[in-house]
DRENNUZA-302308 format. One record per residue (C-alpha): residue number from 1; x, y, z. Coordinates in nm, 4 decimals. Layout:
BEGIN
VEXLO,i,x,y,z
VEXLO,NUM,X,Y,Z
...
//
This chain:
BEGIN
VEXLO,i,x,y,z
VEXLO,1,0.2677,1.4982,-1.0689
VEXLO,2,0.1855,1.7975,-1.2780
VEXLO,3,0.4663,1.8921,-1.5078
VEXLO,4,0.4492,2.2721,-1.4802
VEXLO,5,0.8009,2.4126,-1.4534
VEXLO,6,0.8730,2.7177,-1.2391
VEXLO,7,1.1894,2.8673,-1.3860
VEXLO,8,1.4803,2.9736,-1.1684
VEXLO,9,1.7879,3.1266,-1.3286
VEXLO,10,1.9291,3.2571,-1.0019
VEXLO,11,1.9606,3.0667,-0.6728
VEXLO,12,1.6224,2.9945,-0.5136
VEXLO,13,1.5186,3.2458,-0.2538
VEXLO,14,1.5225,3.0837,0.0876
VEXLO,15,1.2267,3.2136,0.2835
VEXLO,16,1.1395,3.1329,0.6396
VEXLO,17,0.7736,3.0526,0.5999
VEXLO,18,0.7580,2.7073,0.7560
VEXLO,19,0.4690,2.4642,0.7362
VEXLO,20,0.5802,2.3133,1.0639
VEXLO,21,0.8836,2.3099,1.2950
VEXLO,22,1.1343,2.0294,1.2561
VEXLO,23,1.2559,1.9854,1.6083
VEXLO,24,1.5762,1.7829,1.6351
VEXLO,25,1.8938,1.7364,1.4372
VEXLO,26,2.0113,1.4218,1.2621
VEXLO,27,2.3635,1.4037,1.4016
VEXLO,28,2.5283,1.2304,1.1091
VEXLO,29,2.4105,1.4611,0.8334
VEXLO,30,2.3189,1.7736,1.0250
VEXLO,31,1.9619,1.7488,0.8969
VEXLO,32,1.6549,1.8665,1.0769
VEXLO,33,1.4757,1.5678,1.2236
VEXLO,34,1.1578,1.4493,1.0593
VEXLO,35,1.0649,1.2008,1.3273
VEXLO,36,0.7933,1.4277,1.4600
VEXLO,37,0.6272,1.4124,1.1200
VEXLO,38,0.6288,1.0361,1.0891
VEXLO,39,0.2618,1.0100,1.1742
VEXLO,40,0.0578,0.6933,1.1660
VEXLO,41,0.1541,0.3564,1.0237
VEXLO,42,0.0060,0.2420,0.6960
VEXLO,43,-0.3556,0.1326,0.7002
VEXLO,44,-0.4153,-0.2318,0.6222
VEXLO,45,-0.5545,-0.2895,0.2759
VEXLO,46,-0.7941,-0.5579,0.3845
VEXLO,47,-1.1372,-0.6762,0.2813
VEXLO,48,-1.3346,-0.3764,0.4031
VEXLO,49,-1.5941,-0.2717,0.1495
VEXLO,50,-1.4877,0.0260,-0.0597
VEXLO,51,-1.6088,0.1765,-0.3895
VEXLO,52,-1.2605,0.1344,-0.5373
VEXLO,53,-1.2126,-0.0955,-0.8344
VEXLO,54,-1.0749,-0.3802,-0.6206
VEXLO,55,-1.2882,-0.3073,-0.3135
VEXLO,56,-0.9817,-0.2246,-0.1035
VEXLO,57,-0.8977,0.1057,0.0659
VEXLO,58,-0.7385,0.3647,-0.1630
VEXLO,59,-0.3614,0.3800,-0.1854
VEXLO,60,-0.1593,0.6670,-0.0432
VEXLO,61,0.1132,0.7518,-0.2961
VEXLO,62,0.4033,0.9662,-0.1763
VEXLO,63,0.4370,1.2152,-0.4629
VEXLO,64,0.8134,1.2589,-0.5096
VEXLO,65,0.8319,1.1307,-0.1514
VEXLO,66,0.7017,1.3402,0.1368
VEXLO,67,0.7910,1.6438,-0.0708
VEXLO,68,0.5795,1.8801,0.1372
VEXLO,69,0.8435,1.8506,0.4077
VEXLO,70,1.1768,1.7660,0.2438
VEXLO,71,1.3404,1.8327,-0.0937
VEXLO,72,1.1669,1.6127,-0.3471
VEXLO,73,1.3030,1.2956,-0.5049
VEXLO,74,1.5633,1.2407,-0.2342
VEXLO,75,1.6058,0.9185,-0.0390
VEXLO,76,1.5183,1.1104,0.2769
VEXLO,77,1.1898,1.2327,0.1276
VEXLO,78,1.0989,0.8796,0.0167
VEXLO,79,1.1904,0.7418,0.3581
VEXLO,80,0.9726,1.0005,0.5291
VEXLO,81,0.6788,0.9103,0.3030
VEXLO,82,0.7179,0.5467,0.4052
VEXLO,83,0.7472,0.6424,0.7726
VEXLO,84,0.4294,0.8463,0.7442
VEXLO,85,0.2359,0.5468,0.6148
VEXLO,86,0.2432,0.5714,0.2356
VEXLO,87,0.2220,0.2333,0.0650
VEXLO,88,0.3711,0.3751,-0.2532
VEXLO,89,0.6563,0.6107,-0.3395
VEXLO,90,0.6616,0.7904,-0.6734
VEXLO,91,0.9858,0.8785,-0.8554
VEXLO,92,1.0124,1.0555,-1.1915
VEXLO,93,1.3092,0.9334,-1.3932
VEXLO,94,1.5279,1.1355,-1.6281
VEXLO,95,1.8750,1.0581,-1.7650
VEXLO,96,2.2236,1.1894,-1.6991
VEXLO,97,2.4764,1.2396,-1.9795
VEXLO,98,2.6260,0.8997,-1.9007
VEXLO,99,2.2895,0.7276,-1.9213
VEXLO,100,2.2087,0.6771,-1.5524
VEXLO,101,1.8458,0.7242,-1.4524
VEXLO,102,1.7986,0.9711,-1.1686
VEXLO,103,1.4908,1.0975,-0.9881
VEXLO,104,1.4019,1.4524,-1.0903
VEXLO,105,1.0718,1.6038,-1.1922
VEXLO,106,1.2285,1.8116,-1.4702
VEXLO,107,1.5281,1.7765,-1.7011
VEXLO,108,1.6062,2.1354,-1.5974
VEXLO,109,1.8053,2.1077,-1.2761
VEXLO,110,1.7560,2.4774,-1.1953
VEXLO,111,1.4129,2.4032,-1.0525
VEXLO,112,1.5099,2.1528,-0.7842
VEXLO,113,1.8848,2.1775,-0.7126
VEXLO,114,2.1394,2.4407,-0.6173
VEXLO,115,2.3124,2.4202,-0.9558
VEXLO,116,2.2580,2.7917,-1.0242
VEXLO,117,2.4854,2.8778,-0.7329
VEXLO,118,2.7658,2.6498,-0.8488
VEXLO,119,3.0252,2.8577,-1.0292
VEXLO,120,3.2004,2.5521,-1.1697
VEXLO,121,2.8920,2.4759,-1.3756
VEXLO,122,2.8152,2.8299,-1.4910
VEXLO,123,2.9158,2.7483,-1.8490
VEXLO,124,2.6607,2.4644,-1.8678
VEXLO,125,2.3695,2.7075,-1.8607
VEXLO,126,2.1515,2.6875,-2.1711
VEXLO,127,1.9202,2.9615,-2.2952
VEXLO,128,1.5911,2.8863,-2.4743
VEXLO,129,1.6543,2.5137,-2.4711
VEXLO,130,1.3483,2.3268,-2.6093
VEXLO,131,1.1742,2.0783,-2.3782
VEXLO,132,0.8480,1.9325,-2.5079
VEXLO,133,0.7740,2.2350,-2.7228
VEXLO,134,0.8591,2.4872,-2.4514
VEXLO,135,1.1770,2.6961,-2.4397
VEXLO,136,1.3543,2.6897,-2.1055
VEXLO,137,1.6648,2.8476,-1.9594
VEXLO,138,1.8758,2.6665,-1.7044
VEXLO,139,2.1006,2.3664,-1.6481
VEXLO,140,1.9928,2.0333,-1.7960
VEXLO,141,2.0656,1.6853,-1.6651
VEXLO,142,2.1850,1.5528,-1.9998
VEXLO,143,2.4848,1.7894,-1.9768
VEXLO,144,2.6005,1.6350,-1.6474
VEXLO,145,2.7482,1.3011,-1.5479
VEXLO,146,2.6084,1.1213,-1.2467
VEXLO,147,2.9239,1.2061,-1.0511
VEXLO,148,2.8674,1.5756,-1.1183
VEXLO,149,2.4983,1.5607,-1.0297
VEXLO,150,2.5845,1.3887,-0.7028
VEXLO,151,2.7721,1.7040,-0.6002
VEXLO,152,2.4526,1.9108,-0.6248
VEXLO,153,2.2189,1.9724,-0.3345
VEXLO,154,1.8450,1.9238,-0.3723
VEXLO,155,1.6148,2.2109,-0.2775
VEXLO,156,1.2472,2.2524,-0.1952
VEXLO,157,1.0720,2.3845,-0.5060
VEXLO,158,0.7930,2.5656,-0.3198
VEXLO,159,0.9226,2.8766,-0.1374
VEXLO,160,0.6452,2.8533,0.1221
VEXLO,161,0.7688,2.5154,0.2446
VEXLO,162,1.0503,2.4424,0.4931
VEXLO,163,1.3810,2.5554,0.3439
VEXLO,164,1.6338,2.4598,0.6099
VEXLO,165,1.7339,2.1320,0.4437
VEXLO,166,1.8080,2.2905,0.1070
VEXLO,167,2.1454,2.1811,-0.0272
VEXLO,168,2.1885,1.9060,0.2341
VEXLO,169,2.0286,1.6160,0.0463
VEXLO,170,2.1442,1.4508,-0.2740
VEXLO,171,1.9718,1.3492,-0.5947
VEXLO,172,1.8747,0.9813,-0.5840
VEXLO,173,1.9335,0.7274,-0.8591
VEXLO,174,1.6816,0.4715,-0.9763
VEXLO,175,1.8843,0.1906,-0.8232
VEXLO,176,1.9128,0.3654,-0.4881
VEXLO,177,1.5355,0.4055,-0.4790
VEXLO,178,1.4756,0.0424,-0.5701
VEXLO,179,1.7223,-0.0620,-0.2983
VEXLO,180,1.5328,0.1514,-0.0465
VEXLO,181,1.1999,-0.0046,-0.1423
VEXLO,182,1.3374,-0.3562,-0.1105
VEXLO,183,1.5099,-0.2875,0.2214
VEXLO,184,1.2137,-0.1095,0.3795
VEXLO,185,0.9664,-0.3747,0.2685
VEXLO,186,1.1765,-0.6406,0.4401
VEXLO,187,1.2386,-0.4302,0.7496
VEXLO,188,0.8758,-0.3269,0.8014
VEXLO,189,0.7136,-0.6525,0.6991
VEXLO,190,0.4841,-0.4728,0.4574
VEXLO,191,0.5062,-0.4231,0.0847
VEXLO,192,0.6240,-0.0836,-0.0347
VEXLO,193,0.5292,-0.0137,-0.3948
VEXLO,194,0.7299,0.1963,-0.6375
VEXLO,195,0.5589,0.4081,-0.9042
VEXLO,196,0.8241,0.5126,-1.1621
VEXLO,197,0.7452,0.7612,-1.4374
VEXLO,198,0.9290,0.7849,-1.7667
VEXLO,199,0.9691,1.1615,-1.7691
VEXLO,200,0.9839,1.3437,-2.1029
VEXLO,201,1.0502,1.0134,-2.2848
VEXLO,202,1.0405,1.1527,-2.6410
VEXLO,203,1.2760,1.4328,-2.5369
VEXLO,204,1.5229,1.1799,-2.3981
VEXLO,205,1.4888,0.9554,-2.7009
VEXLO,206,1.5730,1.2488,-2.9264
VEXLO,207,1.8859,1.3097,-2.7169
VEXLO,208,1.9956,0.9498,-2.7656
VEXLO,209,1.9247,0.8743,-2.3979
VEXLO,210,1.6076,0.6603,-2.4050
VEXLO,211,1.4591,0.5696,-2.0687
VEXLO,212,1.2507,0.2619,-2.1365
VEXLO,213,1.5140,-0.0098,-2.1799
VEXLO,214,1.6979,0.0931,-1.8632
VEXLO,215,1.3780,0.0897,-1.6584
VEXLO,216,1.2770,-0.2510,-1.7927
VEXLO,217,1.6235,-0.3935,-1.7239
VEXLO,218,1.6196,-0.2643,-1.3668
VEXLO,219,1.2732,-0.4053,-1.2983
VEXLO,220,1.3792,-0.7395,-1.4433
VEXLO,221,1.6872,-0.7413,-1.2202
VEXLO,222,1.4685,-0.6834,-0.9137
VEXLO,223,1.2320,-0.9654,-1.0127
VEXLO,224,0.9552,-0.7085,-1.0480
VEXLO,225,0.8394,-0.7790,-1.4033
VEXLO,226,0.4940,-0.9177,-1.3405
VEXLO,227,0.1421,-0.7890,-1.2954
VEXLO,228,0.1590,-0.8785,-0.9265
VEXLO,229,0.4887,-0.6972,-0.8698
VEXLO,230,0.4858,-0.3978,-0.6311
VEXLO,231,0.5175,-0.1637,-0.9266
VEXLO,232,0.3082,0.0831,-1.1254
VEXLO,233,0.4775,0.2299,-1.4334
VEXLO,234,0.3405,0.5639,-1.5523
VEXLO,235,0.3881,0.8124,-1.8329
VEXLO,236,0.2141,1.1067,-1.9946
VEXLO,237,0.3183,0.9691,-2.3347
VEXLO,238,0.1254,0.6644,-2.4600
VEXLO,239,0.4100,0.5602,-2.6914
VEXLO,240,0.6414,0.5107,-2.3929
VEXLO,241,0.3964,0.2767,-2.2213
VEXLO,242,0.3250,0.0928,-2.5454
VEXLO,243,0.6949,0.0482,-2.6163
VEXLO,244,0.7578,-0.1012,-2.2738
VEXLO,245,0.4610,-0.3329,-2.3097
VEXLO,246,0.5845,-0.4387,-2.6523
VEXLO,247,0.9285,-0.5084,-2.5058
VEXLO,248,0.7872,-0.7424,-2.2455
VEXLO,249,0.7100,-0.5295,-1.9411
VEXLO,250,0.4205,-0.6942,-1.7574
VEXLO,251,0.3764,-0.4578,-1.4624
VEXLO,252,0.0645,-0.2504,-1.4169
VEXLO,253,0.0824,0.0624,-1.6306
VEXLO,254,-0.0824,0.3996,-1.5872
VEXLO,255,-0.1687,0.6615,-1.8464
VEXLO,256,-0.1342,1.0096,-1.6997
VEXLO,257,-0.3839,1.2783,-1.8032
VEXLO,258,-0.2930,1.6440,-1.7610
VEXLO,259,-0.4266,1.9924,-1.8306
VEXLO,260,-0.2909,2.3447,-1.8142
VEXLO,261,-0.5225,2.5414,-1.5859
VEXLO,262,-0.8827,2.6001,-1.4820
VEXLO,263,-1.0968,2.8778,-1.6272
VEXLO,264,-1.2714,2.9836,-1.3076
VEXLO,265,-1.5405,3.1643,-1.5061
VEXLO,266,-1.6569,2.8475,-1.6796
VEXLO,267,-1.5164,2.5783,-1.4535
VEXLO,268,-1.3526,2.4122,-1.7531
VEXLO,269,-0.9981,2.2819,-1.7851
VEXLO,270,-0.7837,2.4810,-2.0268
VEXLO,271,-0.5092,2.3440,-2.2527
VEXLO,272,-0.1827,2.5115,-2.3540
VEXLO,273,0.1663,2.3885,-2.4444
VEXLO,274,0.3133,2.1780,-2.2909
VEXLO,275,0.0037,2.0685,-2.0960
VEXLO,276,-0.2326,2.0366,-2.3894
VEXLO,277,-0.1420,1.6904,-2.5189
VEXLO,278,0.1266,1.4236,-2.4818
VEXLO,279,0.4435,1.5378,-2.6554
VEXLO,280,0.4600,1.2213,-2.8643
VEXLO,281,0.1162,1.3117,-3.0026
VEXLO,282,0.2436,1.6606,-3.0787
VEXLO,283,0.5428,1.5274,-3.2702
VEXLO,284,0.3342,1.2757,-3.4651
VEXLO,285,0.0738,1.5345,-3.5679
VEXLO,286,-0.2030,1.3927,-3.3494
VEXLO,287,-0.4077,1.7008,-3.2602
VEXLO,288,-0.6155,1.5424,-2.9852
VEXLO,289,-0.5971,1.6900,-2.6356
VEXLO,290,-0.5574,1.5254,-2.2965
VEXLO,291,-0.9333,1.5760,-2.2661
VEXLO,292,-0.9845,1.3163,-2.5378
VEXLO,293,-0.8285,1.0527,-2.3148
VEXLO,294,-1.1150,1.0654,-2.0660
VEXLO,295,-1.3957,1.0198,-2.3201
VEXLO,296,-1.5492,0.6719,-2.3556
VEXLO,297,-1.3447,0.6065,-2.6687
VEXLO,298,-1.0313,0.7449,-2.5041
VEXLO,299,-1.0719,0.5198,-2.2021
VEXLO,300,-1.1302,0.2225,-2.4292
VEXLO,301,-0.8063,0.3008,-2.6130
VEXLO,302,-0.6131,0.3321,-2.2862
VEXLO,303,-0.7470,-0.0061,-2.1827
VEXLO,304,-0.5584,-0.1670,-2.4722
VEXLO,305,-0.2169,-0.0832,-2.3258
VEXLO,306,-0.2600,0.0316,-1.9636
VEXLO,307,-0.4326,-0.0790,-1.6442
VEXLO,308,-0.5296,0.2550,-1.4995
VEXLO,309,-0.5324,0.6296,-1.5366
VEXLO,310,-0.3626,0.8978,-1.3310
VEXLO,311,-0.5656,1.2153,-1.3680
VEXLO,312,-0.5564,1.5740,-1.2502
VEXLO,313,-0.8166,1.6431,-0.9808
VEXLO,314,-1.0472,1.8748,-1.1845
VEXLO,315,-1.1275,1.5894,-1.4212
VEXLO,316,-1.3179,1.4353,-1.1290
VEXLO,317,-1.4216,1.7361,-0.9176
VEXLO,318,-1.4501,2.0526,-1.1301
VEXLO,319,-1.3981,2.3931,-0.9707
VEXLO,320,-1.5638,2.7218,-1.0547
VEXLO,321,-1.5462,3.0779,-0.9260
VEXLO,322,-1.8389,3.2928,-0.8205
VEXLO,323,-1.9593,3.5413,-1.0809
VEXLO,324,-2.0727,3.8923,-0.9922
VEXLO,325,-2.3632,4.0785,-1.1490
VEXLO,326,-2.1310,4.2523,-1.3913
VEXLO,327,-1.9945,3.9201,-1.5120
VEXLO,328,-1.6702,3.9431,-1.3168
VEXLO,329,-1.5161,3.6833,-1.0877
VEXLO,330,-1.5756,3.7603,-0.7201
VEXLO,331,-1.2934,3.7792,-0.4680
VEXLO,332,-1.4799,3.5637,-0.2166
VEXLO,333,-1.2240,3.5753,0.0635
VEXLO,334,-1.1433,3.9429,0.0135
VEXLO,335,-0.7669,3.9031,-0.0157
VEXLO,336,-0.7429,4.1264,-0.3219
VEXLO,337,-0.7043,3.8527,-0.5830
VEXLO,338,-0.9146,3.5794,-0.7377
VEXLO,339,-0.7626,3.2347,-0.7213
VEXLO,340,-0.8369,2.8764,-0.6220
VEXLO,341,-0.9373,2.9829,-0.2720
VEXLO,342,-1.2307,3.1705,-0.4231
VEXLO,343,-1.3496,2.8687,-0.6243
VEXLO,344,-1.6161,2.6208,-0.5219
VEXLO,345,-1.6373,2.2531,-0.6052
VEXLO,346,-1.8941,2.1559,-0.8679
VEXLO,347,-2.0895,1.8295,-0.9021
VEXLO,348,-1.8432,1.5450,-0.9645
VEXLO,349,-1.8077,1.3986,-1.3097
VEXLO,350,-1.8732,1.0334,-1.3895
VEXLO,351,-1.5096,0.9645,-1.4773
VEXLO,352,-1.4360,0.7307,-1.1858
VEXLO,353,-1.7385,0.5151,-1.2599
VEXLO,354,-1.6679,0.5182,-1.6342
VEXLO,355,-1.3075,0.4116,-1.5834
VEXLO,356,-1.4039,0.1401,-1.3372
VEXLO,357,-1.6621,0.0114,-1.5827
VEXLO,358,-1.3790,-0.0464,-1.8284
VEXLO,359,-1.1617,-0.2143,-1.5669
VEXLO,360,-0.9282,0.0838,-1.5217
VEXLO,361,-0.8272,0.1987,-1.1752
VEXLO,362,-0.8109,0.5725,-1.1047
VEXLO,363,-0.5280,0.7500,-0.9252
VEXLO,364,-0.5562,1.1259,-0.8752
VEXLO,365,-0.2950,1.4043,-0.8511
VEXLO,366,-0.1822,1.6090,-0.6659
VEXLO,367,-0.2985,1.6665,-0.3072
VEXLO,368,-0.1278,1.9379,-0.1036
VEXLO,369,-0.1951,2.1018,0.2306
VEXLO,370,-0.1359,2.4694,0.1571
VEXLO,371,-0.4410,2.6906,0.1898
VEXLO,372,-0.3816,2.8517,-0.1500
VEXLO,373,-0.4250,2.5107,-0.3119
VEXLO,374,-0.7631,2.4342,-0.1545
VEXLO,375,-1.0983,2.5368,-0.2991
VEXLO,376,-1.3217,2.7410,-0.0719
VEXLO,377,-1.5604,2.4468,-0.0364
VEXLO,378,-1.3026,2.2671,0.1777
VEXLO,379,-1.2914,2.5566,0.4260
VEXLO,380,-0.9148,2.5345,0.4596
VEXLO,381,-0.9173,2.1677,0.5628
VEXLO,382,-0.7064,1.9428,0.3365
VEXLO,383,-0.8686,1.6347,0.4895
VEXLO,384,-1.2029,1.7471,0.3504
VEXLO,385,-1.0605,1.7293,-0.0016
VEXLO,386,-0.9258,1.3776,0.0490
VEXLO,387,-1.2560,1.2629,0.1946
VEXLO,388,-1.4517,1.3852,-0.1054
VEXLO,389,-1.2285,1.1929,-0.3452
VEXLO,390,-1.2204,0.8806,-0.1275
VEXLO,391,-1.5996,0.8789,-0.1156
VEXLO,392,-1.6083,0.9022,-0.4957
VEXLO,393,-1.4185,0.5746,-0.5177
VEXLO,394,-1.0743,0.6787,-0.6380
VEXLO,395,-0.8203,0.3986,-0.6083
VEXLO,396,-0.5279,0.6102,-0.4937
VEXLO,397,-0.4103,0.9646,-0.4309
VEXLO,398,-0.0778,1.1269,-0.5129
VEXLO,399,0.0083,1.3395,-0.2125
VEXLO,400,0.3005,1.5524,-0.0976
VEXLO,401,0.1806,1.5209,0.2631
VEXLO,402,0.1330,1.1455,0.3188
VEXLO,403,0.0621,1.1852,0.6897
VEXLO,404,-0.2434,1.3999,0.6143
VEXLO,405,-0.3656,1.1514,0.3544
VEXLO,406,-0.3246,0.8573,0.5926
VEXLO,407,-0.5193,1.0375,0.8650
VEXLO,408,-0.7973,1.1286,0.6218
VEXLO,409,-0.8142,0.7700,0.5006
VEXLO,410,-0.8532,0.6478,0.8579
VEXLO,411,-1.1492,0.8838,0.8981
VEXLO,412,-1.2929,0.7550,0.5716
VEXLO,413,-1.2545,0.3921,0.6747
VEXLO,414,-1.4241,0.4603,1.0082
VEXLO,415,-1.7181,0.5870,0.8045
VEXLO,416,-1.7403,0.2426,0.6507
VEXLO,417,-1.5314,0.3053,0.3417
VEXLO,418,-1.8281,0.4123,0.1318
//
């Protein structure tokens, strides 16, 4: 969910550090099998008591699909998330040059495809191209037709994750994802939700490729334009959500709340471009920060146009490093650097309760399994992190490892869901 862009101007380095072994081969596509990762079926969202807003168990949201295992935003990654028990799959939508919405986390294709290795597209490379106030170098979706993008192979964006499927999977379109959701819901006899994000909406509007009308039209065509539809629509930019509401979109909407980093000395969230404020606020001269969205007045304002918030984890569970006598951060695990693994969780904030009081549900991003992403308090166990947030009453979690989230939720529900 976070929007931080890791720049690649040369082909991604394929390393052999695997999170797990994928054991068989899909004969038709030559892909490594993911059946061994398919985990448990989805938990039933029944009447069991839970501190969530609706009293039901928290949702497991496949962040860009099961992107911990397969290249993100591909049909295969979404399918794996569903197989692993996620009720919801989450695509980010950007636009091609010919106005087709595709699922990518960034307009810059260098981060998640093999475009940098494609000599036929070498002349499309842009240098210092502005995206939401940040200059980037790479290849941008608005310079490519859908047909051209379909020739690219998707790649895993984290070099510590399995790399053997890089280049084998294709970028998915909005319609392909909606078709998958509809087909799988019918096949499995359970509702699969879709959680589309208008990605960089002001940026696309400035290019003459607005996202909102196309998303609304597609949802209307699916019969999904209602509050009860299996849809959550999200954006970091309030104006995008407000525009869609004004144009008649009735689905549940979610205001995303970001931040740049964590100051481990103070435990406070830091703010820097482009993670300091929504870009539409930046362009309009609104100098408020994302932090202002989670104040009582900010939540009240969100309640006028959205149904929930999607927030970065430290807004709910702050993290802080250990300070030495000389005022320096302590390398707790002795690995020669101070990072998240040396930080400890702090007392939770009241944000979940405050949002629920105003009728807003709370979804939290992003949960990952890698040790380097876990605070020391969790002792290397990703389930421990999920359990803390479930017990605090969050309504859903964005995860790149849906199987782990489903297992943790089962543990939580056996506790009584409290």
